[in-house]
C-alpha positions in Angstrom: 8.3 13.8 -13.1 6.7 10.5 -12.2 9.2 8.2 -13.7 11.5 7.8 -10.7 8.8 6.8 -8.3 7.1 4.6 -10.9 10.4 2.9 -11.4 10.6 2.4 -7.6 7.3 0.6 -7.7 8.3 -1.5 -10.7 11.5 -2.6 -9.1 9.6 -3.3 -5.8 7.0 -5.4 -7.6 9.7 -7.3 -9.4 11.3 -8.2 -6.0 7.9 -9.2 -4.6 7.4 -11.6 -7.5 10.9 -12.9 -7.2 10.3 -13.8 -3.6 7.3 -15.9 -4.7 9.2 -17.9 -7.3 8.7 -21.6 -6.8 6.1 -21.2 -4.1 3.2 -23.6 -4.6 -0.4 -23.3 -3.5 0.1 -25.3 -0.3 3.1 -23.3 0.8 1.3 -20.0 0.0 -1.4 -20.9 2.5 0.9 -21.8 5.4 0.8 -19.4 8.3 3.9 -18.8 10.5 1.8 -18.5 13.7 -1.8 -18.3 14.8 -3.4 -15.0 13.8 -0.6 -14.2 11.3 -1.0 -13.9 7.5 0.1 -16.5 5.0 2.2 -15.5 2.0 -0.9 -15.6 -0.2 -2.7 -13.2 2.2 0.2 -10.7 2.1 0.1 -10.8 -1.7 -3.7 -10.2 -1.8 -3.3 -7.3 0.7 -0.7 -5.7 -1.6 -3.0 -6.1 -4.6 -6.0 -4.6 -2.8 -4.0 -1.7 -1.5 -2.6 -0.8 -5.0 -6.0 -1.1 -6.5 -7.4 1.4 -4.0 -4.6 3.9 -4.5 -4.8 3.6 -8.2 -8.4 4.6 -7.9 -7.3 7.6 -5.9 -4.9 8.6 -8.7 -7.7 8.2 -11.3 -9.8 10.7 -9.2 -6.9 13.1 -8.9 -6.1 13.0 -12.6 -9.8 13.5 -13.5 -10.0 16.5 -11.2 -6.9 18.0 -12.6 -8.1 17.6 -16.2 -11.4 19.1 -15.4 -9.8 22.2 -13.9 -11.0 21.4 -10.4 -8.7 21.4 -7.4 -7.0 17.9 -7.5 -7.5 17.0 -3.8 -8.9 13.8 -2.3 -9.7 13.6 1.4 -9.9 10.2 3.0 -11.2 9.8 6.6 -10.8 6.9 9.0 -14.2 5.8 8.0 -12.9 4.9 4.5 -9.3 3.9 5.3 -9.2 2.8 8.9 -5.5 2.2 9.3 -4.3 2.3 12.8 -0.8 2.3 14.4 0.4 0.7 17.6 -2.4 -0.9 19.5 -5.0 1.8 19.1 -8.3 0.0 18.6 -10.0 0.9 15.3 -13.1 1.7 17.2 -11.3 4.7 18.7 -10.1 6.1 15.4 -13.0 8.6 15.0 -12.0 10.1 18.3 -8.4 10.6 17.3 -9.0 11.7 13.7 -8.7 15.5 14.4 -5.6 15.1 16.7 -3.9 12.9 14.1 -4.7 15.3 11.3 -3.3 18.3 13.3 -0.2 16.3 14.4 0.6 15.2 10.9 0.9 18.8 9.7 4.1 19.0 11.6 5.5 15.5 10.8 8.1 15.6 8.0 7.3 13.3 5.1 10.5 11.4 5.6 9.3 10.4 9.1 5.9 9.2 7.7 7.7 7.3 5.0 9.9 5.6 7.6 6.8 4.5 9.6 5.2 3.1 6.4 8.3 1.5 4.9 10.0 0.1 8.1 8.4 -2.3 10.6 9.4 -0.2 13.5 5.9 0.6 14.7 3.0 -2.0 14.4 0.4 -1.0 11.9 -3.1 -2.4 11.6 -4.3 -2.8 8.0 -7.4 -1.0 6.9 -10.6 -3.1 6.3 -10.6 -2.2 2.6 -7.3 -4.1 2.2 -8.2 -7.1 4.4 -6.8 -10.1 2.5 -8.8 -13.1 1.5 -7.6 -16.6 2.4 -6.9 -19.4 -0.1 -6.6 -17.4 -3.3 -4.7 -19.3 -6.0 -1.0 -18.3 -5.9 -0.7 -18.2 -9.7 -3.7 -15.9 -9.9 -2.2 -13.6 -7.2 1.1 -13.3 -9.0 -0.6 -12.7 -12.4 -2.8 -10.1 -10.8 0.1 -8.3 -9.3 1.9 -8.1 -12.6 -1.2 -6.8 -14.4 -2.0 -4.4 -11.5 1.4 -2.7 -11.9 0.9 -2.4 -15.7 -2.5 -0.7 -15.0 -0.8 1.7 -12.6 2.0 2.4 -15.0 -0.4 2.9 -17.9 -2.3 5.5 -15.9 0.8 7.6 -15.5 2.1 7.1 -19.0 -1.2 8.2 -20.5 -1.1 11.4 -18.4 2.5 12.5 -18.5 1.8 16.2 -18.4 -0.4 16.3 -15.3 1.0 18.3 -12.4 1.3 15.5 -10.0 3.1 17.6 -7.5 0.1 19.8 -7.2 -2.2 16.9 -6.4 -3.0 16.2 -2.7 -4.1 13.1 -0.9 -5.0 13.8 2.7 -5.5 11.2 5.4 -5.5 11.6 9.2 -2.7 9.1 9.7 -0.8 9.2 6.3 -0.8 13.0 6.3 -1.0 15.4 3.4 0.9 14.0 0.4 1.3 15.2 -3.2 0.9 12.7 -6.0 4.5 11.8 -6.2 4.7 11.2 -2.5 1.7 9.0 -2.6 3.1 6.8 -5.4 6.3 6.5 -3.4 4.2 5.5 -0.3 2.6 2.7 -2.3 6.1 1.3 -3.1 7.4 1.7 0.4 4.3 0.0 1.8 5.1 -3.0 -0.4 8.7 -3.0 0.7 7.6 -3.2 4.3 5.6 -6.3 3.5 8.6 -7.9 1.7 10.3 -8.2 5.0 7.2 -10.0 6.3 7.2 -12.3 3.3 10.8 -13.3 3.9 9.9 -14.1 7.6 6.9 -16.2 6.5 8.9 -18.2 3.9 11.7 -18.8 6.4 9.5 -19.9 9.3 7.2 -22.0 7.1 10.3 -23.7 5.5 11.7 -24.5 9.0 8.3 -26.0 10.0 8.0 -28.1 6.9 
């Protein structure tokens, strides 16, 4: 059941690492414009995001194995992702409206918002990247992070992932397979950003 979406994440990660081939430390720290992320910061953001959602999957698997309802609720206080130019300070006030609205938004639309850069998205604090991390360490960590995610699914092949639920005011109500797909689509969104960074920084240098 999980193999197709796990393969999507594997192929996506391989492309992320391919884009980083030949990038040295100095280039990884260049920023295309003031207030923008460097390539290294994008990689660290992807790593932090995958680590968080792998933790969600661990909780869901443990709940399913224990016989409890495999549902994880995440509020804006935990994952304060915002869209457009809505200040994060306003998120508690729009949590209920967003939750109700997302009940009527098709998953394909939510995936388009996540995977395509059509609407500006503000990253959550829990995935705020750190500056200046060694590029080789980031690439190695991304490789091992995928292996950890894959191992989690491969060790639990018979869990009913479609019956799992991850609920967030902005991301909506997604089953386990949809959540795994979202992790991959989120990374693909940032691949477009990586290409822009590499192009702009190459022109500047």
